[in-house]
Backbone as JSON, one array per atom type, in Angstrom:
{
  "sequence": "VQLQASGGGLVQAGGSLRLSCGTTSGIFSGDVMGWYRQAPGKEREMVATITAGGGTNYADSVKGRFTISVDIAKSTWYLQMNNLKPDDTAVYYCNNRPRYIPGNYWGQGTLVTVSS",
  "N": [[23.41, 6.19, -8.29], [20.17, 5.67, -6.6], [17.5, 3.91, -5.09], [14.41, 4.36, -4.19], [11.81, 2.47, -2.35], [8.53, 1.74, -1.74], [5.52, 0.66, -0.09], [5.09, -1.47, 1.65], [3.39, -3.05, 3.92], [0.43, -4.04, 6.42], [-1.49, -6.66, 6.35], [-4.48, -8.68, 5.48], [-4.57, -12.36, 4.92], [-5.11, -13.28, 1.95], [-5.76, -11.51, 1.01], [-3.96, -8.43, -0.89], [-1.64, -5.82, -2.18], [0.51, -3.42, -3.2], [3.53, -3.42, -4.11], [6.13, -0.27, -5.28], [9.09, 0.89, -6.54], [11.36, 3.5, -7.13], [13.67, 4.39, -9.28], [16.44, 6.5, -9.63], [18.16, 6.98, -11.67], [16.82, 5.98, -14.24], [15.86, 4.16, -16.62], [16.66, 1.5, -18.77], [17.17, 0.22, -21.67], [18.25, -3.18, -21.71], [18.83, -3.22, -19.08], [17.64, -4.48, -15.72], [15.3, -5.23, -14.04], [14.14, -6.25, -10.13], [12.49, -7.73, -7.43], [13.15, -8.69, -4.07], [13.23, -10.97, -1.14], [13.61, -11.17, 2.31], [12.82, -13.31, 4.92], [12.74, -13.66, 8.49], [15.36, -14.89, 9.66], [16.03, -16.64, 7.47], [17.4, -16.71, 4.55], [17.87, -14.08, 2.04], [15.57, -14.26, -1.04], [15.25, -14.39, -4.21], [12.06, -12.99, -5.72], [10.47, -11.84, -7.84], [11.89, -10.56, -11.06], [11.88, -8.33, -14.03], [12.99, -7.32, -17.4], [13.77, -4.4, -18.95], [12.72, -5.06, -21.69], [10.76, -6.3, -20.71], [10.65, -9.1, -20.43], [10.1, -11.54, -17.95], [10.26, -12.8, -14.99], [9.7, -15.43, -12.34], [9.63, -16.84, -8.71], [8.73, -19.94, -7.86], [6.87, -19.73, -5.99], [5.55, -18.01, -5.73], [4.07, -17.85, -8.42], [1.37, -17.03, -10.24], [0.0, -15.66, -8.51], [1.65, -13.06, -7.86], [2.7, -10.36, -9.41], [4.85, -8.74, -11.5], [5.91, -5.58, -12.76], [6.73, -3.0, -14.96], [7.42, 0.59, -15.85], [8.65, 3.06, -17.83], [8.73, 5.22, -18.47], [7.76, 6.57, -16.1], [10.4, 5.34, -15.07], [10.13, 3.75, -12.97], [9.27, 0.24, -11.01], [6.8, -2.3, -10.75], [5.21, -4.24, -8.16], [2.61, -6.58, -7.93], [1.02, -7.59, -5.51], [-1.14, -10.14, -5.01], [-4.04, -12.37, -3.17], [-2.6, -12.69, -0.77], [-0.24, -14.7, 1.23], [0.17, -16.06, 4.82], [3.11, -17.04, 4.6], [4.41, -14.96, 3.08], [5.24, -12.88, 4.6], [7.84, -10.93, 4.8], [10.89, -9.16, 4.63], [10.64, -6.47, 1.83], [12.73, -6.45, -0.69], [13.78, -3.97, -3.27], [15.69, -4.44, -6.37], [18.24, -3.18, -8.81], [19.88, -3.6, -11.65], [21.44, -2.52, -13.72], [22.49, -2.01, -17.11], [24.45, -0.23, -18.25], [25.89, 1.02, -16.17], [27.97, 0.34, -13.71], [27.31, -2.33, -11.18], [25.11, -3.66, -8.4], [22.29, -2.94, -7.32], [20.43, -1.77, -4.28], [16.7, -1.19, -2.94], [15.82, 0.33, 0.2], [14.26, -1.12, 1.6], [10.86, -2.89, 2.36], [8.93, -3.61, 4.93], [6.56, -6.38, 4.7], [3.59, -8.03, 6.54], [1.93, -10.16, 6.46], [-1.26, -11.06, 8.18], [-2.89, -14.07, 9.49]],
  "CA": [[21.44, 4.93, -8.26], [19.44, 5.06, -5.37], [16.23, 3.63, -5.23], [13.03, 4.16, -3.02], [10.77, 1.15, -2.54], [7.07, 1.95, -0.96], [4.23, -0.13, -0.45], [4.44, -2.11, 2.24], [2.05, -2.9, 4.79], [0.12, -5.03, 7.02], [-2.65, -7.27, 5.2], [-4.99, -9.99, 5.94], [-4.22, -13.31, 4.04], [-5.93, -13.02, 1.1], [-5.7, -9.51, 0.72], [-3.37, -7.66, -1.7], [-0.73, -5.02, -1.77], [1.25, -2.94, -4.73], [4.96, -2.14, -4.34], [6.97, 0.07, -6.21], [10.49, 1.03, -6.47], [11.87, 4.45, -8.48], [15.08, 4.77, -9.83], [17.08, 8.12, -10.21], [19.23, 6.57, -12.89], [16.45, 5.76, -15.3], [15.95, 2.61, -17.02], [17.34, 1.69, -20.29], [17.45, -1.09, -22.58], [19.28, -4.42, -21.03], [18.44, -3.08, -17.64], [17.4, -5.6, -15.23], [14.68, -4.93, -12.08], [13.31, -7.18, -9.68], [12.21, -7.87, -6.39], [13.63, -9.6, -3.73], [12.5, -10.9, 0.04], [14.01, -11.8, 3.32], [11.73, -13.59, 6.07], [13.17, -13.3, 9.66], [16.04, -16.41, 9.93], [16.23, -16.77, 5.88], [18.42, -16.39, 3.26], [16.84, -13.09, 0.85], [15.29, -14.46, -1.76], [14.39, -13.93, -5.47], [10.53, -12.92, -5.45], [10.87, -11.82, -9.79], [12.68, -10.34, -12.14], [11.84, -8.05, -15.0], [13.86, -6.9, -18.35], [13.46, -3.2, -19.38], [12.04, -5.01, -22.58], [9.18, -7.17, -20.29], [10.78, -10.29, -19.9], [9.82, -11.33, -16.46], [10.99, -14.25, -14.03], [9.1, -15.62, -10.74], [9.63, -17.43, -7.67], [7.73, -20.84, -7.94], [6.06, -19.67, -4.99], [4.64, -16.58, -5.41], [3.82, -17.65, -9.48], [-0.22, -16.72, -10.5], [-0.45, -14.65, -7.51], [2.36, -12.02, -8.19], [2.57, -9.74, -11.25], [5.81, -7.41, -12.25], [5.34, -4.8, -14.01], [7.78, -1.61, -15.36], [6.74, 1.83, -16.2], [10.05, 3.4, -18.39], [8.65, 6.71, -18.39], [8.25, 7.05, -14.37], [11.42, 5.07, -14.41], [9.45, 2.63, -11.39], [8.45, -0.94, -11.24], [5.97, -2.56, -9.82], [4.92, -5.79, -7.74], [1.47, -6.86, -7.3], [0.9, -8.95, -4.63], [-2.74, -10.55, -4.31], [-3.88, -13.63, -2.34], [-1.03, -13.03, 0.24], [-0.16, -15.81, 2.57], [1.14, -15.34, 5.95], [4.12, -16.91, 4.28], [4.6, -13.87, 2.26], [5.58, -11.81, 5.24], [9.13, -10.52, 4.82], [11.11, -7.4, 3.99], [10.54, -6.73, 0.26], [14.02, -5.19, -1.35], [13.77, -3.57, -4.82], [16.93, -4.23, -7.13], [18.62, -3.05, -10.46], [21.2, -3.94, -12.61], [21.43, -1.09, -14.87], [23.37, -2.17, -18.1], [25.86, 0.78, -18.49], [25.9, 1.82, -14.97], [28.64, -1.21, -12.82], [27.07, -2.58, -9.71], [23.91, -4.29, -8.16], [21.57, -1.52, -6.5], [19.28, -2.17, -3.61], [16.54, -0.52, -1.79], [15.75, 0.43, 1.3], [13.56, -2.68, 1.78], [9.73, -2.56, 2.86], [8.0, -4.74, 5.22], [5.14, -7.13, 4.02], [3.2, -8.44, 6.8], [0.93, -10.92, 6.26], [-1.7, -11.82, 8.9], [-3.72, -15.52, 9.29]],
  "C": [[21.29, 5.32, -7.38], [18.04, 4.56, -6.04], [15.37, 3.67, -4.07], [12.09, 3.66, -3.38], [9.77, 1.8, -1.65], [6.09, 1.04, -1.14], [3.82, -0.61, 0.38], [3.34, -1.76, 3.52], [1.86, -3.95, 5.77], [-1.29, -5.28, 6.53], [-2.68, -8.64, 5.71], [-4.64, -11.02, 5.17], [-5.53, -13.27, 3.34], [-6.12, -11.84, 0.58], [-4.65, -9.55, -0.57], [-2.32, -6.12, -1.14], [-0.06, -4.98, -3.2], [2.32, -2.63, -4.17], [5.27, -1.68, -5.11], [8.11, 0.66, -5.41], [10.99, 1.88, -7.85], [13.1, 4.29, -7.9], [15.19, 5.79, -9.87], [17.66, 7.65, -11.34], [18.51, 6.68, -14.37], [16.5, 4.45, -15.57], [15.92, 2.56, -18.9], [17.25, 0.23, -20.72], [18.5, -1.79, -21.84], [19.12, -4.11, -19.64], [17.35, -4.15, -17.04], [16.85, -5.23, -13.56], [14.16, -5.91, -11.37], [13.16, -6.73, -8.18], [12.5, -9.22, -5.32], [12.98, -9.78, -2.19], [13.29, -11.54, 1.23], [12.92, -12.17, 4.37], [13.01, -13.92, 7.4], [13.7, -14.94, 9.96], [16.2, -16.92, 8.92], [17.29, -15.81, 5.51], [17.11, -14.89, 2.41], [17.13, -14.28, -0.12], [14.52, -13.85, -3.03], [13.07, -13.95, -5.22], [10.02, -12.91, -7.31], [11.43, -10.74, -10.24], [11.8, -9.32, -13.04], [13.06, -7.43, -15.77], [13.35, -5.13, -18.77], [12.35, -3.56, -21.37], [10.81, -6.03, -22.45], [9.66, -8.55, -20.16], [10.72, -10.43, -18.41], [10.16, -12.77, -15.86], [10.69, -14.45, -12.7], [9.41, -16.84, -10.38], [8.76, -18.53, -8.17], [6.42, -20.52, -7.02], [5.04, -18.49, -4.84], [4.02, -16.57, -7.48], [2.35, -17.57, -9.3], [-0.84, -15.83, -9.51], [0.49, -12.96, -7.92], [2.44, -11.48, -9.44], [3.41, -8.6, -10.9], [5.57, -6.99, -13.1], [6.98, -3.69, -14.17], [6.85, -0.61, -15.88], [8.17, 2.21, -16.37], [9.68, 4.81, -17.89], [8.78, 7.63, -17.1], [9.62, 6.8, -14.24], [11.42, 4.51, -12.63], [9.2, 1.44, -12.04], [7.85, -1.51, -10.1], [5.79, -4.21, -9.26], [3.83, -5.73, -7.0], [1.62, -7.71, -6.67], [-0.62, -9.27, -4.56], [-2.33, -12.46, -4.08], [-2.68, -14.01, -1.66], [-1.19, -14.15, 1.45], [0.63, -15.37, 3.79], [2.58, -15.74, 5.89], [5.03, -16.02, 3.48], [5.33, -13.07, 3.28], [7.25, -12.12, 5.53], [9.33, -8.88, 4.5], [11.53, -7.32, 2.59], [12.08, -5.81, 0.06], [13.66, -5.21, -3.09], [15.19, -3.77, -5.2], [16.88, -3.8, -8.3], [19.52, -3.14, -10.63], [21.34, -3.72, -13.83], [22.8, -2.15, -15.81], [24.42, -1.42, -18.31], [26.07, 1.42, -17.24], [26.86, 0.36, -14.16], [27.75, -1.02, -11.67], [25.56, -3.15, -9.8], [23.21, -3.16, -7.22], [20.24, -2.24, -6.05], [18.5, -0.94, -2.69], [16.35, -0.68, -0.94], [15.1, -0.73, 2.15], [12.36, -2.04, 2.34], [9.36, -3.55, 3.73], [6.62, -4.99, 5.18], [4.67, -7.96, 5.51], [1.84, -9.47, 6.48], [-0.21, -12.24, 7.69], [-2.67, -13.38, 8.46], [-5.34, -15.04, 9.84]]
}
């Protein structure tokens, strides 16, 4: 399983970015996909997760601003980030926990920088 993340960049506070993550293994019922982030000096934290069936979970800090979605046909999931804040600055990692493939898989990380 290989994950490829893209979409990070520099944006002003209040702006938007969309992150994408593709998997080489396809997406199947029972799989869980997600986005995590790690800011300098902090531990990695969950941002949002989504199941292949569409069930979602968000960190309180991003509720109402971020939306996770999945396109099973494209083996890709997304994180739409709106109303970005400087505190959202971090390296964002995509994650895949396939139901039928042992392991927990991570993308390479993409940097999101929000300027004030």
